[in-house]
Residue frames as a rotation matrix with the C-alpha (Angstrom) as fourth column:
MET 1
0.584 0.811 0.000 0.00
0.811 -0.584 0.000 0.00
0.000 0.000 -1.000 0.00
THR 2
-0.226 -0.683 0.695 1.40
0.634 -0.645 -0.427 3.40
0.740 0.344 0.578 -0.94
LEU 3
-0.815 -0.115 -0.568 1.70
0.533 -0.535 -0.656 6.33
-0.228 -0.837 0.497 1.47
ARG 4
-0.840 0.542 -0.012 -0.88
-0.487 -0.744 0.458 8.22
0.239 0.391 0.889 -0.57
ALA 5
-0.197 0.792 -0.578 -3.34
0.029 0.594 0.804 5.37
0.980 0.142 -0.140 -0.04
PHE 6
-0.579 -0.056 -0.813 -2.83
0.783 0.240 -0.574 5.58
0.228 -0.969 -0.095 3.75
PHE 7
-0.950 0.158 -0.269 -4.25
-0.039 -0.915 -0.401 9.11
-0.309 -0.371 0.876 3.74
HIS 8
-0.477 0.817 -0.322 -7.41
-0.756 -0.195 0.625 7.90
0.448 0.542 0.711 2.01
LYS 9
-0.404 0.288 -0.868 -8.16
0.328 0.932 0.156 5.09
0.854 -0.222 -0.471 4.46
SER 10
0.587 0.698 -0.410 -9.70
0.589 -0.020 0.808 5.03
0.556 -0.715 -0.423 7.91
ARG 11
0.786 -0.221 0.577 -8.67
-0.443 -0.852 0.277 7.47
0.431 -0.474 -0.768 10.62
PRO 12
0.732 -0.574 0.366 -6.40
-0.139 0.401 0.906 4.94
-0.667 -0.714 0.214 12.45
ALA 13
0.459 -0.581 0.672 -4.59
0.861 0.478 -0.174 4.15
-0.220 0.659 0.720 9.18
ARG 14
0.587 -0.227 0.777 -4.04
0.287 -0.839 -0.462 7.84
0.757 0.494 -0.427 8.48
HIS 15
0.843 -0.288 0.455 -2.80
-0.538 -0.474 0.697 8.47
0.015 -0.832 -0.555 12.01
PHE 16
0.637 -0.633 0.441 -0.45
0.360 0.749 0.555 5.52
-0.682 -0.195 0.705 11.66
ALA 17
0.464 -0.452 0.762 0.85
0.844 -0.037 -0.535 6.97
0.270 0.891 0.364 8.37
VAL 18
0.722 -0.178 0.668 1.45
-0.178 -0.982 -0.070 10.42
0.668 -0.068 -0.741 9.86
PHE 19
0.765 -0.444 0.466 3.28
-0.513 0.018 0.858 9.02
-0.389 -0.896 -0.214 12.88
TRP 20
0.607 -0.548 0.576 5.21
0.627 0.775 0.077 6.63
-0.489 0.314 0.814 10.65
LEU 21
0.564 -0.379 0.734 6.37
0.538 -0.505 -0.675 9.53
0.626 0.775 -0.081 8.44
LEU 22
0.720 -0.278 0.635 7.38
-0.551 -0.787 0.279 11.58
0.422 -0.551 -0.720 11.45
GLY 23
0.745 -0.440 0.501 9.18
-0.189 0.581 0.792 8.60
-0.640 -0.685 0.350 13.02
LEU 24
0.605 -0.517 0.606 10.97
0.793 0.464 -0.395 7.86
-0.077 0.719 0.691 9.76
GLY 25
0.624 -0.339 0.704 12.10
0.089 -0.865 -0.495 11.47
0.776 0.371 -0.509 9.58
LEU 26
0.723 -0.343 0.600 13.40
-0.691 -0.340 0.638 11.43
-0.015 -0.876 -0.482 13.15
ALA 27
0.705 -0.458 0.541 15.15
0.195 0.859 0.473 8.09
-0.682 -0.228 0.695 12.69
THR 28
0.589 -0.474 0.654 16.75
0.758 0.045 -0.650 9.19
0.279 0.879 0.386 9.43
SER 29
0.690 -0.302 0.658 17.82
-0.276 -0.950 -0.147 12.49
0.669 -0.080 -0.739 10.94
GLY 30
0.736 -0.401 0.546 19.43
-0.548 0.121 0.828 10.77
-0.398 -0.908 -0.130 13.91
ALA 31
0.640 -0.499 0.585 21.24
0.551 0.828 0.102 8.22
-0.535 0.257 0.805 11.75
CYS 32
0.573 -0.424 0.702 22.55
0.576 -0.401 -0.712 10.88
0.584 0.812 0.014 9.38
ALA 33
0.749 -0.302 0.589 23.62
-0.531 -0.806 0.261 13.11
0.396 -0.509 -0.764 12.25
SER 34
0.725 -0.490 0.483 25.55
-0.181 0.541 0.821 10.22
-0.664 -0.683 0.304 13.84
ALA 35
0.542 -0.527 0.654 27.29
0.822 0.493 -0.284 9.41
-0.173 0.692 0.701 10.55
ASP 36
0.632 -0.288 0.720 28.17
0.180 -0.849 -0.497 13.08
0.754 0.443 -0.484 10.04
GLU 37
0.792 -0.345 0.504 29.58
-0.609 -0.393 0.689 13.32
-0.039 -0.852 -0.521 13.57
ALA 38
0.663 -0.558 0.499 31.65
0.291 0.806 0.515 10.20
-0.690 -0.197 0.697 13.03
ARG 39
0.495 -0.472 0.730 33.07
0.820 -0.026 -0.572 11.55
0.289 0.881 0.374 9.76
ALA 40
0.723 -0.189 0.664 33.75
-0.193 -0.979 -0.068 14.95
0.663 -0.079 -0.745 11.33
SER 41
0.775 -0.447 0.448 35.62
-0.481 0.043 0.876 13.40
-0.411 -0.894 -0.181 14.24
ALA 42
0.534 -0.589 0.607 37.66
0.632 0.755 0.177 11.35
-0.562 0.289 0.775 11.76
GLY 43
-0.396 -0.777 -0.489 38.88
0.284 -0.610 0.740 14.58
-0.873 0.154 0.462 10.17
ASP 44
-0.550 0.286 0.785 36.47
0.815 -0.021 0.579 14.94
0.182 0.958 -0.221 7.25
ALA 45
-0.785 0.186 -0.591 35.52
0.167 -0.855 -0.491 18.60
-0.597 -0.484 0.640 7.72
SER 46
-0.837 0.489 -0.247 33.23
-0.460 -0.383 0.801 18.62
0.297 0.784 0.545 4.68
ALA 47
-0.506 0.677 -0.535 30.88
0.533 0.733 0.423 16.13
0.678 -0.071 -0.731 6.35
ALA 48
-0.421 0.318 -0.849 30.15
0.839 -0.220 -0.498 18.50
-0.345 -0.922 -0.174 9.18
SER 49
-0.753 0.151 -0.641 29.33
-0.215 -0.976 0.022 21.49
-0.622 0.154 0.768 6.97
ALA 50
0.098 0.877 0.471 25.99
0.558 0.343 -0.756 21.78
-0.824 0.337 -0.455 5.25
VAL 51
-0.864 -0.259 0.431 25.63
0.502 -0.386 0.774 22.87
-0.035 0.886 0.463 1.65
PRO 52
-0.512 0.728 -0.457 23.10
-0.197 -0.617 -0.762 25.69
-0.836 -0.300 0.459 1.50
SER 53
-0.158 0.561 0.813 20.16
0.865 0.475 -0.159 25.11
-0.475 0.678 -0.560 -0.81
GLU 54
-0.699 -0.049 0.713 19.12
0.545 -0.682 0.488 27.54
0.462 0.730 0.504 -3.52
SER 55
0.218 0.895 0.388 15.95
0.260 -0.437 0.861 28.44
0.941 -0.087 -0.328 -1.65
GLY 56
-0.683 -0.551 0.479 17.60
-0.329 -0.354 -0.876 28.44
0.652 -0.756 0.060 1.76
SER 57
0.092 0.848 0.522 14.53
-0.944 -0.092 0.317 26.69
0.317 -0.522 0.792 3.18
GLU 58
0.560 0.101 -0.822 15.80
-0.069 0.995 0.075 23.14
0.825 0.014 0.564 3.56
PRO 59
0.985 -0.173 0.024 17.24
-0.007 0.095 0.995 21.82
-0.174 -0.980 0.092 6.79
ALA 60
0.465 -0.876 -0.125 20.92
-0.882 -0.471 0.021 22.47
-0.077 0.101 -0.992 7.30
ASP 61
-0.223 -0.636 0.738 21.86
-0.563 0.702 0.435 18.81
-0.796 -0.319 -0.515 7.82
HIS 62
-0.129 0.259 -0.957 20.08
-0.971 0.164 0.175 17.53
0.202 0.952 0.230 4.67
GLY 63
-0.932 -0.325 0.162 19.54
-0.359 0.896 -0.263 14.30
-0.059 -0.303 -0.951 6.60
ALA 64
-0.560 0.795 0.233 15.76
0.479 0.540 -0.692 14.07
-0.676 -0.276 -0.684 6.78
TYR 65
-0.848 0.373 -0.377 13.28
-0.530 -0.581 0.618 14.58
0.012 0.724 0.690 3.99
PRO 66
0.076 0.916 0.395 9.66
-0.567 0.366 -0.738 13.62
-0.820 -0.168 0.547 3.48
PRO 67
-0.190 -0.097 0.977 8.92
0.545 0.817 0.187 10.95
-0.817 0.568 -0.102 0.87
ALA 68
-0.989 -0.124 0.086 8.72
0.132 -0.441 0.888 11.95
-0.072 0.889 0.452 -2.79
GLY 69
-0.398 0.888 0.233 5.39
0.437 -0.039 0.899 13.61
0.807 0.459 -0.372 -3.55
TYR 70
0.617 0.558 -0.555 5.12
0.747 -0.195 0.635 15.11
0.247 -0.807 -0.537 -0.05
ALA 71
-0.265 -0.680 0.683 6.40
0.151 -0.729 -0.668 18.20
0.952 -0.074 0.296 1.73
TRP 72
-0.065 0.191 -0.979 6.67
0.996 -0.042 -0.074 19.33
-0.055 -0.981 -0.187 5.31
VAL 73
0.019 0.138 0.990 5.23
0.239 -0.962 0.130 22.82
0.971 0.234 -0.051 5.64
ILE 74
-0.162 -0.270 -0.949 6.60
0.957 0.191 -0.218 24.10
0.240 -0.944 0.228 8.93
PHE 75
0.286 0.284 0.915 5.22
-0.033 -0.951 0.306 27.07
0.958 -0.118 -0.263 10.87
GLY 76
-0.087 -0.393 0.915 7.41
-0.932 -0.292 -0.214 27.21
0.351 -0.872 -0.341 13.98
ALA 77
-0.702 -0.161 0.694 6.24
-0.549 0.743 -0.383 24.29
-0.454 -0.649 -0.610 16.17
ASP 78
0.289 0.896 0.336 3.40
-0.272 0.414 -0.869 23.31
-0.918 0.160 0.363 13.80
THR 79
-0.782 -0.576 -0.239 4.01
-0.433 0.226 0.873 21.09
-0.449 0.786 -0.426 10.77
VAL 80
0.482 0.870 -0.099 1.67
-0.638 0.271 -0.720 20.06
-0.600 0.411 0.686 7.96
VAL 81
-0.605 -0.516 0.606 2.50
0.080 0.718 0.691 16.83
-0.792 0.467 -0.393 6.10
ALA 82
0.227 0.710 -0.667 1.26
-0.543 -0.476 -0.692 17.92
-0.808 0.519 0.277 2.68
GLU 83
0.225 -0.071 0.972 0.76
0.767 0.628 -0.131 16.06
-0.601 0.775 0.196 -0.55
VAL 84
-0.485 -0.459 -0.744 2.41
-0.111 -0.812 0.573 18.09
-0.867 0.360 0.343 -3.32
ALA 85
0.505 0.632 0.589 0.34
0.652 0.169 -0.740 19.03
-0.566 0.757 -0.327 -6.37
SER 86
-0.174 -0.709 -0.683 2.79
-0.055 -0.686 0.726 20.39
-0.983 0.164 0.080 -8.93
THR 87
-0.927 -0.069 0.368 1.39
0.350 0.190 0.917 19.24
-0.133 0.979 -0.153 -12.28
PRO 88
-0.704 0.710 -0.020 -1.73
-0.657 -0.641 0.397 20.65
0.269 0.292 0.918 -13.95
ASP 89
-0.080 0.696 -0.714 -3.60
-0.078 0.709 0.700 17.34
0.994 0.112 -0.002 -13.41
GLU 90
-0.448 -0.142 -0.883 -2.62
0.804 0.367 -0.468 17.13
0.391 -0.919 -0.050 -9.72
ARG 91
-0.979 0.079 -0.187 -3.62
0.018 -0.885 -0.466 20.76
-0.202 -0.460 0.865 -9.16
ALA 92
-0.528 0.835 -0.158 -6.94
-0.592 -0.228 0.773 20.26
0.610 0.501 0.614 -10.97
GLU 93
0.036 0.542 -0.840 -7.90
0.305 0.794 0.526 17.31
0.952 -0.275 -0.136 -8.74
GLY 94
-0.346 -0.244 0.906 -6.57
-0.635 -0.650 -0.417 18.78
0.691 -0.720 0.070 -5.50
LEU 95
-0.939 0.038 0.342 -8.48
-0.281 0.491 -0.825 17.50
-0.199 -0.870 -0.450 -2.48
MET 96
-0.159 0.915 -0.370 -11.60
-0.934 -0.018 0.356 16.53
0.320 0.402 0.858 -4.44
TYR 97
0.337 0.515 -0.788 -13.59
-0.354 0.845 0.401 13.48
0.873 0.144 0.467 -3.35
ARG 98
-0.751 -0.584 -0.308 -12.04
0.106 0.353 -0.929 13.32
0.651 -0.731 -0.203 0.14
ASP 99
0.316 0.873 -0.372 -14.29
0.542 0.156 0.826 12.63
0.779 -0.463 -0.423 3.13
GLU 100
0.952 -0.072 -0.296 -11.95
0.222 -0.503 0.835 14.37
-0.210 -0.861 -0.463 5.56
VAL 101
0.297 -0.920 0.257 -8.60
0.037 -0.258 -0.966 16.10
0.954 0.296 -0.043 5.86
PRO 102
0.603 -0.048 -0.796 -7.04
0.757 0.348 0.553 15.09
0.250 -0.936 0.246 9.19
ASP 103
0.945 -0.322 -0.053 -5.25
-0.259 -0.838 0.480 17.63
-0.199 -0.440 -0.876 11.36
GLY 104
0.170 -0.979 0.116 -1.61
-0.305 0.060 0.950 17.96
-0.937 -0.197 -0.289 10.42
THR 105
-0.429 -0.270 0.862 -2.23
0.688 0.520 0.506 17.05
-0.585 0.810 -0.037 6.77
GLY 106
0.399 0.568 -0.720 -3.13
-0.151 -0.734 -0.662 18.98
-0.905 0.373 -0.207 3.64
MET 107
0.450 -0.250 0.857 -2.13
0.869 0.342 -0.357 19.70
-0.204 0.906 0.371 0.07
LEU 108
-0.007 -0.562 -0.827 0.55
0.049 -0.826 0.561 22.08
-0.999 -0.037 0.033 -1.17
PHE 109
0.798 0.285 0.531 -0.05
0.552 0.008 -0.834 23.48
-0.242 0.958 -0.151 -4.66
VAL 110
-0.096 -0.925 -0.367 3.17
0.297 -0.379 0.876 24.51
-0.950 -0.025 0.312 -6.41
PHE 111
0.907 0.378 0.185 3.23
0.312 -0.309 -0.898 26.82
-0.282 0.873 -0.398 -9.42
GLN 112
0.139 -0.906 0.399 6.08
0.990 0.120 -0.074 27.93
0.019 0.405 0.914 -11.68
ASP 113
-0.537 -0.294 0.791 5.35
0.396 -0.915 -0.071 31.65
0.745 0.275 0.607 -11.40
ASN 114
-0.684 0.256 -0.683 4.10
0.601 -0.334 -0.726 34.26
-0.414 -0.907 0.074 -8.94
GLN 115
-0.834 0.485 0.263 0.71
-0.133 -0.640 0.757 35.66
0.535 0.596 0.599 -9.93
PRO 116
-0.366 0.777 0.512 -2.83
-0.908 -0.177 -0.380 36.09
-0.204 -0.604 0.770 -8.59
ARG 117
-0.968 0.044 -0.249 -4.44
-0.006 0.981 0.196 32.66
0.252 0.191 -0.949 -8.03
SER 118
-0.210 0.948 0.239 -8.00
-0.977 -0.215 -0.004 31.45
0.047 -0.234 0.971 -7.74
PHE 119
-0.993 -0.058 -0.101 -9.37
-0.047 0.993 -0.111 28.15
0.106 -0.105 -0.989 -6.40
TRP 120
-0.079 0.993 0.085 -12.84
-0.879 -0.110 0.463 26.64
0.469 -0.039 0.882 -6.21
MET 121
-0.597 -0.098 0.797 -14.40
-0.672 0.604 -0.429 23.76
-0.439 -0.791 -0.426 -4.26
ALA 122
0.294 0.690 -0.661 -16.17
-0.918 0.397 0.007 21.72
0.267 0.605 0.750 -6.95
ASN 123
0.587 0.061 -0.807 -16.41
-0.088 0.996 0.011 18.06
0.805 0.065 0.590 -5.85
THR 124
-0.650 -0.760 -0.025 -14.67
0.005 0.029 -1.000 18.91
0.760 -0.650 -0.015 -2.57
TYR 125
0.241 0.879 -0.412 -16.68
0.339 0.321 0.884 17.64
0.910 -0.352 -0.220 0.41
VAL 126
0.147 -0.313 -0.938 -14.59
0.989 0.049 0.139 19.05
0.003 -0.949 0.317 3.26
PRO 127
0.981 0.123 0.149 -14.50
0.122 -0.992 0.020 22.71
0.151 -0.002 -0.989 4.38
LEU 128
0.241 -0.971 -0.003 -10.96
0.961 0.239 -0.139 23.97
0.135 0.031 0.990 3.87
ASP 129
0.710 -0.262 -0.654 -8.73
-0.065 -0.949 0.310 26.96
-0.702 -0.177 -0.690 4.55
ILE 130
0.576 -0.610 0.544 -6.36
0.778 0.206 -0.593 28.02
0.250 0.765 0.593 1.80
ALA 131
0.525 -0.539 -0.659 -3.21
0.115 -0.722 0.683 30.00
-0.843 -0.434 -0.317 2.51
TYR 132
0.881 -0.296 0.370 -1.74
0.348 -0.127 -0.929 31.68
0.322 0.947 -0.009 -0.53
MET 133
0.537 -0.777 -0.329 2.06
0.328 -0.167 0.930 32.13
-0.777 -0.607 0.165 -0.22
ASN 134
0.814 -0.345 -0.468 4.59
-0.575 -0.599 -0.557 34.17
-0.088 0.722 -0.686 -2.19
PRO 135
0.583 -0.628 -0.515 7.96
-0.074 0.590 -0.804 32.78
0.809 0.507 0.297 -3.44
SER 136
-0.471 -0.760 0.448 9.47
-0.532 -0.161 -0.831 33.50
0.703 -0.630 -0.329 0.01
TYR 137
-0.472 0.405 -0.783 6.86
0.547 0.831 0.100 31.18
0.691 -0.381 -0.614 1.61
GLU 138
-0.965 0.212 -0.155 5.18
-0.014 -0.629 -0.777 34.16
-0.262 -0.747 0.610 3.31
ILE 139
-0.307 0.933 0.185 1.40
0.921 0.341 -0.191 33.91
-0.241 0.112 -0.964 3.63
VAL 140
-0.995 -0.025 0.095 -0.22
0.058 -0.928 0.368 36.72
0.079 0.372 0.925 1.63
ASP 141
-0.279 0.956 0.089 -3.85
-0.890 -0.293 0.349 35.64
0.360 0.019 0.933 2.13
ILE 142
-0.986 0.146 0.081 -5.93
0.103 0.913 -0.395 33.05
-0.131 -0.381 -0.915 4.00
ILE 143
-0.422 0.891 -0.167 -9.47
-0.855 -0.329 0.401 32.24
0.302 0.312 0.901 2.89
ALA 144
-0.568 0.391 0.724 -12.06
-0.230 0.770 -0.596 29.87
-0.791 -0.505 -0.347 4.38
MET 145
-0.673 0.303 -0.675 -13.62
-0.687 0.082 0.722 27.81
0.274 0.949 0.153 1.58
GLU 146
-0.082 0.775 0.627 -16.96
-0.739 0.374 -0.560 26.00
-0.669 -0.509 0.542 1.80
PRO 147
-0.629 -0.178 0.757 -17.62
0.161 0.922 0.351 22.52
-0.760 0.343 -0.552 0.34
LEU 148
-0.239 0.511 0.826 -19.05
0.889 0.457 -0.025 22.16
-0.390 0.728 -0.564 -3.17
VAL 149
0.525 0.349 -0.776 -18.97
0.090 -0.930 -0.358 25.92
-0.847 0.118 -0.519 -3.91
THR 150
0.267 -0.402 0.876 -18.15
0.944 0.292 -0.154 26.55
-0.194 0.868 0.458 -7.56
ASP 151
0.978 -0.069 0.196 -17.53
-0.036 -0.985 -0.170 30.29
0.205 0.160 -0.966 -7.09
SER 152
0.236 -0.966 -0.102 -13.85
0.496 0.210 -0.843 31.15
0.836 0.149 0.529 -7.10
TYR 153
0.879 -0.152 -0.451 -11.77
0.386 -0.327 0.862 32.13
-0.279 -0.933 -0.229 -4.07
PRO 154
0.593 -0.672 0.443 -9.17
0.341 -0.290 -0.894 34.55
0.730 0.681 0.057 -5.51
SER 155
0.006 -0.701 -0.713 -5.99
0.997 -0.048 0.055 35.58
-0.073 -0.711 0.699 -3.71
ARG 156
0.876 0.289 -0.387 -5.56
0.323 -0.946 0.026 39.22
-0.358 -0.147 -0.922 -2.70
ALA 157
0.362 -0.843 -0.397 -1.93
-0.752 -0.516 0.410 39.19
-0.550 0.150 -0.821 -3.80
PRO 158
0.362 -0.308 -0.880 0.24
-0.712 0.518 -0.474 37.23
0.602 0.798 -0.032 -6.22
SER 159
0.395 -0.237 0.888 1.26
-0.687 0.565 0.457 33.79
-0.609 -0.791 0.061 -5.00
MET 160
-0.229 -0.566 -0.792 3.43
-0.887 0.456 -0.070 30.88
0.401 0.687 -0.606 -6.09
PHE 161
-0.896 -0.032 -0.443 2.18
0.144 0.923 -0.357 28.36
0.420 -0.383 -0.822 -3.51
ALA 162
-0.038 0.889 0.456 -1.15
-0.827 -0.284 0.485 27.52
0.561 -0.358 0.746 -1.93
LEU 163
-0.949 -0.252 -0.191 -1.63
-0.084 0.784 -0.615 25.30
0.304 -0.568 -0.765 1.13
GLU 164
0.043 0.998 0.047 -5.04
-0.610 -0.011 0.792 23.73
0.791 -0.062 0.608 1.80
VAL 165
-0.951 -0.237 -0.200 -5.81
0.026 0.582 -0.813 22.38
0.309 -0.778 -0.547 5.29
ARG 166
-0.241 0.884 -0.400 -8.90
0.935 0.322 0.147 21.64
0.259 -0.339 -0.905 7.38
GLN 167
0.095 0.370 0.924 -10.97
0.180 -0.919 0.350 24.79
0.979 0.133 -0.154 7.85
GLY 168
0.913 0.251 0.322 -10.05
-0.206 -0.398 0.894 26.62
0.352 -0.882 -0.312 11.06
TRP 169
0.623 -0.714 -0.320 -6.59
0.775 0.620 0.125 25.04
0.109 -0.326 0.939 11.40
PHE 170
-0.211 -0.754 0.622 -4.63
0.568 -0.612 -0.550 28.24
0.796 0.237 0.557 10.67
ALA 171
0.212 0.366 0.906 -6.63
-0.453 -0.785 0.422 30.27
0.866 -0.500 -0.001 13.22
GLU 172
0.974 0.190 -0.127 -6.28
0.001 0.550 0.835 27.52
0.228 -0.813 0.536 15.86
GLN 173
0.370 -0.915 -0.159 -2.49
0.925 0.379 -0.027 27.57
0.085 -0.137 0.987 15.44
GLY 174
0.540 -0.131 -0.831 -2.29
0.262 -0.912 0.314 31.38
-0.800 -0.388 -0.459 15.46
ILE 175
-0.555 -0.706 0.440 -1.02
0.615 0.008 0.788 31.43
-0.560 0.708 0.430 11.87
GLY 176
0.540 0.777 -0.325 -2.02
0.385 -0.571 -0.725 34.45
-0.749 0.266 -0.607 9.80
VAL 177
0.847 -0.209 0.489 -1.12
0.393 -0.374 -0.840 36.71
0.359 0.904 -0.234 6.91
GLY 178
0.571 -0.730 0.376 2.56
-0.712 -0.668 -0.216 37.64
0.408 -0.145 -0.901 7.14
THR 179
0.525 -0.382 0.761 3.60
-0.428 0.654 0.624 34.32
-0.736 -0.653 0.180 8.72
ARG 180
0.116 -0.589 -0.799 6.51
-0.963 0.130 -0.236 32.71
0.243 0.797 -0.553 6.90
ALA 181
0.918 0.209 0.337 6.73
-0.277 0.947 0.166 28.94
-0.284 -0.246 0.927 6.47
GLU 182
-0.387 -0.920 -0.065 9.68
-0.794 0.296 0.531 26.66
-0.469 0.257 -0.845 5.97
ILE 183
0.754 0.638 -0.158 9.00
-0.618 0.606 -0.501 24.06
-0.224 0.475 0.851 3.27
VAL 184
-0.452 -0.835 0.314 10.95
-0.640 0.549 0.538 20.82
-0.622 0.042 -0.782 2.97
PHE 185
0.413 0.605 -0.681 10.13
-0.911 0.290 -0.294 18.94
0.020 0.741 0.671 -0.21
GLY 186
0.626 -0.127 0.770 10.43
-0.083 0.970 0.228 15.18
-0.776 -0.206 0.597 -0.58
VAL 187
-0.087 -0.777 -0.623 13.32
-0.904 -0.201 0.377 13.98
-0.418 0.596 -0.685 -2.67
GLN 188
0.823 0.332 -0.461 13.17
-0.531 0.737 -0.417 11.27
0.202 0.589 0.783 -5.36
GLY 189
0.387 -0.688 -0.614 15.42
-0.044 0.651 -0.758 8.29
0.921 0.320 0.221 -4.76
ARG 190
-0.568 -0.555 0.608 15.82
-0.637 -0.171 -0.752 8.71
0.521 -0.814 -0.256 -1.00
């Protein structure tokens, strides 16, 4: 069973998948950190230094990543394990046909340019919040979206990313316009 399938199963299966992903990340991070420390103590100075990423948003140790097709969207102490929708087909389907979106999960829509965006809720059965974000991962707008509404929900400012989560989640976490996220994308082949 794929990780994506876990998120479409019963609540216990989804909770298991979320905790499994988090545990995998912690275990991988610890193993990589130990290997880096061992290399550093053996005199390999390059192992202890991190290579900065182009975006500057990835963790310094490069040891832990979510699985391919997922991203961790981190707001301080709060993290969303998000499915990544980066192709036109993935973005068109979005969170359609889902019965629920558990806390701590969502979908991150990734675009190639920064411009005003607009989403709708056709065939989407769960009330959602959408946070539009600029290329610096700063939230420029948050909108509550109602199920099955075919009117559009346009952003107030240009955006390159959009994060959909359960409606009310952003307010409950104290996350608002101007908050900057850290995004760690899954890597193929890891």
